[in-house]
N, C-alpha and C positions, 0 to 999 in steps of 0.2 A: 475729269472730276464730275462734270455735269452729267455724263452718262451714268456714273455710279450712283449719283444722287437720284436721278430719275428712275433708275433700275430699282433702287430700294423703295421709292415711293410707289412705283407700279406694283411690285411684288407685295408690299405691305397691304395695299388696298385689296388686291385680288385674294390674298391669303386670308385677310380678315373677313371678307365677305363670305368666302367658301367655308371657313371654319366656324363662323358665326351661325351658318345654316345648320351644321351638325350640332353645335352647342345648344341653340334654341330648340331644335327638335328633340334633343335628349332631355332637356329640362322640361319641355311640355309633356314628354312621355314618362316623367317622374324618375328619370335615371340619374345616377350620381356622376357628376363630371369632376374629375380630380384636377385637371389642368386644361387651360386654354393658352396655347403658345403661338407666338409669332416668331418663326425661325426654328432652327434645330440646334441640338448640342447643348453646350454649357449655358445655364441660366444666368443672364447678366443681372437682371433684377425682376421683381414681381411683387404681387400683392395678394394676400388672402386675409380673411377675417380673423384667423387665429394668430398669425404672426405679424400682420400689418405689412408695411412696405419693407422689403429686405433685399440686400445685394447678394449675388452669388447663388450657388445651388442650395436647396433645402436639404436637411439631413435625410439619409437614405431611408430611415425608418419613419419619416414624417407621415402622419395621417391627418389629412385635412378634415376628417369627420364630416364629409359632404360639402365642405366649403371649397369652392373652386380657386385654384391658384392661377392668377392671370400673370403670364410671364413673357418677357422678351428674351430670346436666345441669340447666341452669337452668329449663327449661320443664316443669313437672310435669303434662304432658297426655298422656303415653304413654311409650313406650320402644322400644328396638330391639335386635336381635342382628345384628351385621354378620358375615355368613358369606362367606368368600373365594369369588370366582367367581359371585356371585349378583347379578342386577340387582334391586335393591330400592328402598325409599324414599330411600336415601342417594344414588341416581343415580350411583354410582361405577362407571365403565366402563373403568378403566385396564387391565384384563385383556383387553379386547375383541380386541386384535390379537395375542394370544399363544395358543399351544396350551394346552388344559386341563391343569392339573396334578392329580395324583392326590388331593390334599387339597381340591380346589375343589368347590363345589356342582355346577357344570356338568358335572363328570366323573363324577358319581354315577349309579347306575341309577335308572330311573323310580320303583320302589318306595321307594328310600331318599329321593328328593326328596319324594315324597308324604308319607312318614313325618315328615320334618323340617318341611314346610310346614303339616301339620295338627296337629302336636304342641302348639302353643300353644292352639288351640281345645280339644283334648282335655284339657289341664291345667285350663283354665277350667271345662270341663264336670265334671271330676273334683272340683274345689273345690266347685262347687255341690252335687254329689251328697253329698259328705262333710258339708257343713254341714246339708243337709236331713236326712240320715241321723242325724247327731248330735243335731240339734234334736228330731227325732221320738223318739229313744231316751231322751235325758236329760231332755227337757222335755215331750214330748208335744204335744198341741194343746189350747189353751184356747178353748172356744167360748162365745159369748153365747147362753144358753139361753132364747131368745125369738125369735119371728117376728112379734110384735105391733108395730104402728105407734105411735110416740109422738106428739110434737107435729107438727101440720100447719101450715105457714106460710101464712096467707091470701094467695091470689093466686100461690102457688108452683106449679111444675110438678106436684107431687103433688096439690095442691088442684084444679088444672085437670083432672087425670086422674080425679078422683072419689074419692080416698082419704079416709078419716075416721080420727080418733083411735081407738085400740083395735082397728082392723082386724087380724085375725090372718091372715097370709099362709100359705097351705097349699101352693101350687105355683106355679111360673113356667114358662110354656111347657111345661106337662105334666110338669115335673120337680119332685118333692116337695122341700120345704125343711124342715129341722129346727132349724137354728141361723140367727142373723142373718148369719153369715159366708156361709152358703149363699145367702141373699137377695142380699147384696152381690155375690157372685161371679156369680150368675145375671144380674143387671142390668148390671154393668159389665165383665164378662169373658166368660163363656160365650156370652151372646147379644149380644155387641157388634155394633152396626149393625143389629140386628133389632128388629122390633116385639115388644111384650111382652103376653102374656096372663096375668093374675094370677087365681088361684083363691083366694078369701078367705072367712073366716068372720066374719060381722057380725051381732051381736045374735041369736045362736043359729041363723042361717041361712047357707047357703053361696051365694055369688054370684061373678060373674066381672067383671073389669075389663080392658078392652082399652086399652093405652097405646101410641100411635104413638111411634116412636123419636124423632121431632122434639121431643116433650115432655120427653124425658129429658136432663138436663144431661150434658156430656161427661165429667164426673167427679163424685164424691160431694160434694165441698166446693163446687164451682162451681154454685150454684143450689140446692143441698141438696134432693135428690129425696125421700128418705124417712129418717126417724129412728126407730131402735128404741126401745121403751120402756126406760127406764133409762139413756139416753144424756145426758151432761152436758157443757156447753161447757168447754173447757180454755184457760187463758191461756198463750200461748206466749212472750209478751214484754211487758215493762212499760216505757214510755217514762220515762227518768230525769227527775225533776223534775216529772212529771205529777201530776195529782190522784190517780190510782190509786197512784202511787209514794208520795205523801204519806199515803194511807190505809193503806199497808202491804201492798198486793197484790203478789204475786210470780209469776214464771214457774212453770208447772206447777201453779198453784192450780186446783182444779176448782170451778166455780161451781154452786151448788146452788139457791139461792133469791135473788130480788131483790124487795125490798118485799113479802115474803110470797107471791110468785108463784113456783111451782116451775118450774124451767127444764128445757127439753128440746132446745133448738136455738140455734145462733148467731144466726140472724135474729130470733128471739124476744128474745134477750138484748139485741141492738142496739136493737130497737124500744122496750124498756122504758127503757134508759138514755137514748136520744135524746128520749124524752118527758118527761124529768125535768131539763130545763135549769136549772142553778143551784139545784136542790133535792137535798138529800142522799138517796142511795139506800142502803138497808140491804142489805148484801151478806153472804149466808151461803155459806161456802165450805169445801172440804175441802183440808187440807194435811197430807201424810204421815199420813193416817188420822185426823187431828184435825179437828174441826169448829169453825170460827171465825166470828165476825161482826165486820164492819168497816163504816164508812160512807164512801162516795165521792160527791163532788158533781160531776156533769157540767158542762163549761164551756159557753160560749155556743153552741158548735157541737154540743152534745149528746154530747160525748166525754169519756172519763176517762183515755185514754192507755194502752189495752191492746190487744194483738193477740190475737185469738181464732182460732188456726190449727188447731184440732183438737178432738177430743172424748175423753172418758173414760167408759167403760161401767161403771156401778156396779150393774147388775142381776145376776141369778143367772148363774153360769158353770158350765161342766162341763169338767173336764180329762180328756182321753182319753190313756191311756198305751199304749205298744207295747213288745214285746220286740225284741231286736236284729234279728231277721229281718223282723218286721213293719215295723220302722222303716226298714230298707233298702228293702223293697218299696214302702213308701209314699213314700220319698224319690225313688226312680226314677219312680214314678207322678207325683209332683209335678213333676219335671223334664219328663216327657213332656207333661203337660197344659200347663205353662207354655210349652214350646217350640211346641206346636200353637197355643196362643192367641196367641203372638207372631206367627206366620205369618198367623193370622187378622187380627191388627191391621195387619200390613203390607199384606195384601190390601185391607183397608178404606181404608188410606191411598192406595193406588194407584187404587182405584175412586172415591175422593172422599167416602166415608162419614165419614171422620175427617180433620181437618186435620193436615197434616204437623207443625206446631208443637205440636199437642196430644199427638201420639204420641211425639215424641222430645224429650229434654232434653239440654242441654249442661252445661258445667262448673258454671254457677251453680245450675241445678236439682239437679244431683248433690250439690253442696255443701249445699244446703238440706235435701235428703232425708237425706243422711248425718248431718248434725247433729241433725235431728229424730229419726231412728231411734236414734242414740246416746243422746240425752236420755231416750228412753223405755225404755232398758234395753239391756244388752249383747246379749241374745238377739235383740232387734229389729234391732240393728245387724248382727249376723251374717246374719240373714235378708235384709236389704237387700243385704249384700255378695254373698250367694248369687244373688239375683235379678239383680244387676248383672253378676256373673261369667257367668251363663247368657246374659244379653243380649249381652255382649261376644262370647261364643262364637258365638252365632247370627249377629250382624251380621258378624263377621269371616269366616265361612265363605260368605257371599254371593258370587256370582261377579262381583265388581266389581274393576276394576284398583286396585292398591295394597293391597287387602285380601288376606288369606290365600286366600280363595276365588278371587280373580282370578289369583293365582300358581298355584293348583291347576289352573285351567282351562288355563293356558299349559303347565304340566308335562304334563298329559294329552294336549294337542294334540301336543306334541313327542314324547311316547311313541308316539302313533299314527303320526306322520310318520317316526319313528326318526331324527330330526335336530333340532338346536337351531334355534329361530327366530333370525333376525338380531338382534344386540344393538340395532341402530338401531330395529327394529320394537318391541322390548320397551321401549325408552326412550320412544317415542312413546306407547305404551299407558300406561306409568307416569306420564308427564307429564300426559296427558289425565285420567287417573283422579285424580291428585293435585290438579289444578286443580278438578275437580268436587267432590272431597271437601272441599277447603278452602272452596269456596263454600257447601256444605251446612253445614259447621261454623260459618261466619260467620253464616248465616241462623239456625241453632239458638241461637247465643249471643245474637244480636239479639233473638230471640223470648224467651229467658230474661230479658233486660234489661227489655223492655217489659212483661213479666208480673210484675215484682218487686212 
């Protein structure tokens, strides 16, 4: 239930910001905006100056006479702004056989059309910049002050690559690393799709490890490549009525020790629990800075009924603070880096280095990450919102029919030709784009479901 609520909140914010950009730009350009909608499909309720607040759909022949109908619709998967005289996802072409009216989109100059169609992306970009700026100024960056490797799971990709406990990573692909965040970024972001060369300090000597990309899992949790010293498994869910529930374990408990064995990774935790079928396991944990000890007995399958969906770093940290100008510069830099890396990811998807389903997530994955980020703190939720807003801006500006980038290409073509393309041609482009987009969405949602 929490995931659904946070999904709706997340989508509502992002859609409102994006569509408000189109709405404000259209109004500033003296265009008539017939509807501003959050959601798709059936109109649950809305307001306009002619009818006031009403429930349900408006009559099909309703004419707002330039008064915008602000509405909430049943499917919370997006939204739209209906601008008079524009061929968009509504596929409304009643105006096709009439001369352009001054308040219509098609009557506007090319610069005004470009302004309106790109305003949504610009607003999403602005939201991301403001969040990054604010986070850097008010909160700074908290870094895990270690690059030393913790537990190595026997037979894991890290083990196969030759890593050992207490290895201190000095550089990756000739880029020095100071914090564990640098290590994680270098492995899973900066060098995405590339082979990795690690420079490490081991037993007082410096050595190198070459790691082919095929040995690196597609993400940190799937296969667990490397764990920093000081990392502890985090309980994200407890099955009601399970043995863990009876023992008093709760979500967000941090597991420290099992049967006097200090924990460093989820695979290690699972291994210890699985080996103690029907034997009580002494569990030492941290809850709200308090250290507690409970006993949980695994069932015949070697399970106690917990989901271990993350980690909590309990090692030394360093908080870096910035003044307002440094925070802004860093925020813009974060946006630039993330944008560049997003295009690197898209390139890797196209070239086959990364599976499509691994790179993109649908409503279910967004809901999961929204809930997880909210549970870990308001700041983490804001950062998730910023990343999603930036992703929405990047995806929307791609030159694909139905998306803002597709509309932009048509506008620029019409500007060069100095005439409007036939409405029928635009409809064919929109329909084809809509069909492909729905097919992609169906695949992404299917991929979300099978990866639950």
